N, C-alpha and C positions, 0 to 999 in steps of 0.2 A: 640230089643232095650235094654233090661236089660243086655244082653251079652256084647254089645259094651260099655256100661257105666262101667261095671265091668272091661273090658279090659283097658279102659282109666285110671281107678283108679290104677290098678296095674302098668301101665306104668308111671304114675305120681310118685308113691312111688319109683319105680326103678330109675327114673331120679333124685329124691331127694337124694337117697342113693349115686348114682354116683357123684352128685355134692358135697356132703359132703366128700366123699373120695378124690375127686380132691382138695378141699380146705385143707383137712388134709395133703395131700402129699406136697402141697406148703408150709404150715406152718412148717412141719417137716424139709424140706430141708432149709427153711429160718433159722430155729433154728440152724441147723448144720453149715451153712456157714456164718452167720452174726457174727462178733466178739462180744464177751462178755467182761465185765469189767475185769474179772480175778483177781480182788482185793482180799485181805485177810479179808475184812469185818471190818477192823479197821477204826473208824471214828476219824480222826485227828482234833484237835482244835488248834486255835492260842491263846496262853495264854498271849501274851504281853500286851494287853490292861488291862486285869484283874490284871496282876502283877503290872502295874503302878498304878492302882486304889487302890489295896491293900497296896502298899507302902505309899500312901498318907493317908489311913484311919487307918492303924494298929498302936497300941501303942508300937510296937517293930519293929526292922529292918526286913522287909520281905525279904526272900531270893528267888532267882531264878537262874536256871542254865545258865551258859555261856560256850560256847565252846563244847557242846555235838555234836556228829555227827548227821547227818540226820537220822541215824538208830534209834535214840531215838525219838519216836513219842508220842507227848502229846495227851492224850485222855480225860482228865477231869481237870477242873479248877474251884475253888470256894473260895471265901472269904465271911465269914459270922460270926455272933455271935451265939454261941451255947446256949443251954437252961440256962446255968449258967452265961451268959454274957461274956464269954471268946471269944476273937478274934481268929478265926481259919482260917488258910490258907492251902489249899490243891492243889496239882498239881500232876496228875497221868500220867504215861507213859507206853508204851509198849517198852521194852528194845530191844537191838539188837538181843538177843537170843529168843525173843518172850515172855518173862515173864513180870510180872507186877512190877512196882516200883513207889513209890510215895513219895513226900516231904510233910510232915505234920508239921505245926508250930501252936503253940497255946500259949496264955497267961495263960492257965491253969496250974495246978500243974504237975510237971514232971512225977511222978508215975502214976497219973491219965491219962495223955496224952499217955504214953507208953502203959498202959493197954488197952486203947481205940483203938489204931491203930495196936497193936501187941497182939491180944488176947492170953492169956496163956503165956505171956512173962516170960522167965527165963533168967537170966544173962548168957552170953556165951563168956566171955572174952572181949577183946578190939581189935580194928582195927585202924592202923594208916591211917589218912586221912588228906592230905595237912598239915602235920606237927603237927597234934593234934591226940590224942587218943580218938576215939569214942567208946562208950560202945556198945557191941553187945548183941542182945537179940534174942532168938529163941522162937517162939510161936507155937501154934497148927497148924496154916495155913501159917502164914507169919513169916519172920525174920525182924530184924530192927537194925539200927545204931542210937544211940542217942548222940547228941552233948553235951559235958559237959558245964555247966554254961550258962550265957547269960540272957537276959531279957525275952526270950521266950524259950519254949521247942521245939527243932527241932529234928524230927525223920525222917529218910529215911527208908521206909519199903516196903515190898512186897514179892512176891514169887520168885523174882530174887535172884541170888547168892549174897553172901556177897561182892564178887568182883565187881559185877555190882552196888550194892547199894553204895559201896565206890566210884565208878566212878561218880555216880550222886552226892553224898555228896561232893566230891572234886571239882565239877563244880559250887557249890553254891556260889553266891556272893551277 
């Protein structure tokens, strides 16, 4: 009797292992042949409602891009008051080349805003954008374009090239 019980135990273990292998094979082939999303992991946001709200709330004319291609993908949007009570508008993008670019507007002081969004900023000449000269800044990680004058400080910044930053700046309305 003890021998037949031991034989049934070994057969049960063998059956369990074979069942797990069969399930594993089905899962493996399912993974190979079922389509995957294939996306690049970029989470695109719709910023239009936030832009309209910010335009109503801000003490300055809030800007947003018009006419950019679909290759410019918005990834972050925010309107808030900072710790000093300044109205801050942020709109971030992945550019057509896959780099980061953002529009930053604030009622804060120009030098303070530039230092905050382009850490280590050093003046780097100027760039013509839509008939105006914007001041260029090169930072430790990002570069930026700052718009002269106005009731708010407007900076287009990111890891994108100056050319892509100028393209975003030129689309602002």
